[in-house]
C-alpha positions in Angstrom: 96.8 134.9 111.5 94.7 133.9 114.5 95.2 131.6 117.0 92.2 129.8 115.9 94.2 129.1 112.6 97.1 128.0 114.2 95.1 125.6 116.4 93.5 124.3 113.4 96.4 123.8 111.3 98.1 122.1 114.6 95.1 119.9 114.7 94.7 118.7 111.3 98.6 117.9 110.8 98.2 115.8 113.8 95.0 113.9 112.3 96.8 114.1 108.9 99.8 112.3 110.2 97.7 109.4 112.2 96.0 109.0 108.9 99.0 108.7 106.8 100.4 106.1 109.2 97.7 103.8 108.3 98.1 104.1 104.5 100.2 101.5 102.4 103.4 102.8 101.8 103.5 103.6 105.3 102.4 100.5 106.9 102.0 97.1 105.2 102.2 95.7 101.5 100.6 93.1 100.3 103.6 90.3 100.5 105.0 91.6 103.8 105.8 94.2 105.6 108.0 97.5 105.1 107.9 99.3 107.8 107.9 103.4 108.2 111.6 103.7 108.8 112.3 101.6 105.9 109.9 103.1 103.3 111.4 106.5 104.3 115.2 105.6 104.3 114.6 103.4 100.7 113.0 106.8 99.4 116.0 108.9 100.5 118.4 106.4 99.1 116.5 106.3 95.8 116.1 110.0 95.3 119.2 111.4 97.0 121.5 108.5 96.2 124.0 106.7 98.3 124.3 108.3 101.8 126.2 107.4 104.9 124.8 107.4 108.3 126.1 111.0 108.9 124.2 112.3 105.7 121.1 110.3 106.3 121.1 111.8 109.9 121.3 115.3 108.7 118.3 114.7 106.7 116.1 113.0 109.0 117.6 114.4 112.4 117.7 110.8 113.5 120.7 109.7 115.9 123.3 107.4 114.4 122.4 104.3 116.5 118.9 104.7 115.4 120.0 104.8 111.8 122.4 101.8 112.2 119.6 99.7 113.6 117.3 100.9 110.5 120.0 100.4 108.0 121.2 97.1 109.4 117.5 95.7 108.9 117.8 97.1 105.2 121.0 95.3 104.6 119.6 92.0 106.3 116.4 92.0 104.3 118.7 92.6 101.0 116.9 96.2 100.5 120.2 98.0 100.5 124.0 97.6 100.3 127.1 99.1 101.5 129.4 100.9 98.9 132.6 102.6 99.0 132.3 106.3 99.4 133.1 107.5 95.8 134.5 110.7 97.6 137.0 108.9 99.2 135.6 108.9 102.6 136.4 106.4 105.2 132.5 105.9 105.8 130.7 103.6 103.6 127.4 104.6 102.0 124.3 102.6 102.0 122.8 102.2 98.5 119.3 100.8 97.3 119.3 97.6 95.8 117.2 96.5 92.6 115.3 94.4 95.6 114.7 97.6 97.8 113.5 99.6 94.3 110.8 96.7 93.8 109.8 97.1 97.3 109.7 100.7 97.6 107.8 101.1 94.3 105.4 98.4 95.3 104.8 100.6 98.7 104.8 104.0 96.7 102.1 102.5 93.9 99.9 101.5 96.7 100.2 104.6 98.8 99.5 106.9 95.6 96.4 104.8 94.6 95.1 104.9 98.2 95.8 108.5 98.2 94.2 109.0 94.6 90.9 107.3 95.8 90.9 109.6 98.7 91.2 112.8 96.5 89.9 111.5 93.2 86.7 113.2 93.2 88.6 116.7 94.3 89.1 119.2 91.3 92.2 119.2 89.5 93.0 122.7 90.8 92.3 121.6 94.2 94.9 118.7 94.1 97.5 121.0 92.8 96.9 123.5 95.5 97.0 121.0 98.1 100.2 119.7 96.6 101.7 122.7 96.4 100.9 123.9 99.8 101.9 120.5 101.4 105.3 121.1 99.5 105.4 125.1 100.7 105.0 123.7 104.3 107.3 121.1 104.2 109.9 123.4 102.7 109.4 126.0 105.3 110.0 123.4 108.0 113.3 122.3 106.3 114.3 126.1 105.9 113.7 126.6 109.7 115.4 123.4 110.8 118.4 123.5 108.0 117.6 119.9 106.9 116.6 119.7 103.4 114.9 116.5 102.0 115.9 115.5 98.6 113.4 115.7 95.7 113.4 114.1 92.4 
């Protein structure tokens, strides 16, 4: 592995993250806003199921006060609700509501449509390779950090 290769990956990752932040699913939907933190947390709750602040912190590496503000916004907007901990713990869990499912589905559909339009002219093997390499990259980061994101 050359220093040039690492430099190229680092720079392209920066550019990639900036491009993604402007896509639907990461910024705005047609009937309002679903900010990046709401989109991220709703995806986590939808894929991983109900979670406490502590469990969300373990996945996202965000501190409890940040997650408290973000989950309070989800509660206020009716996108999530609090439920009793089925394991009997004291901490209540956050669960995605039907309104939250609708909002995250709208965002995800818009994001996927934009991504499909961007790479739609790529060959199927290239799209599959890109998806596999991106997954491999994310899983390597998760293995190094000890924080795994739930996957469907």
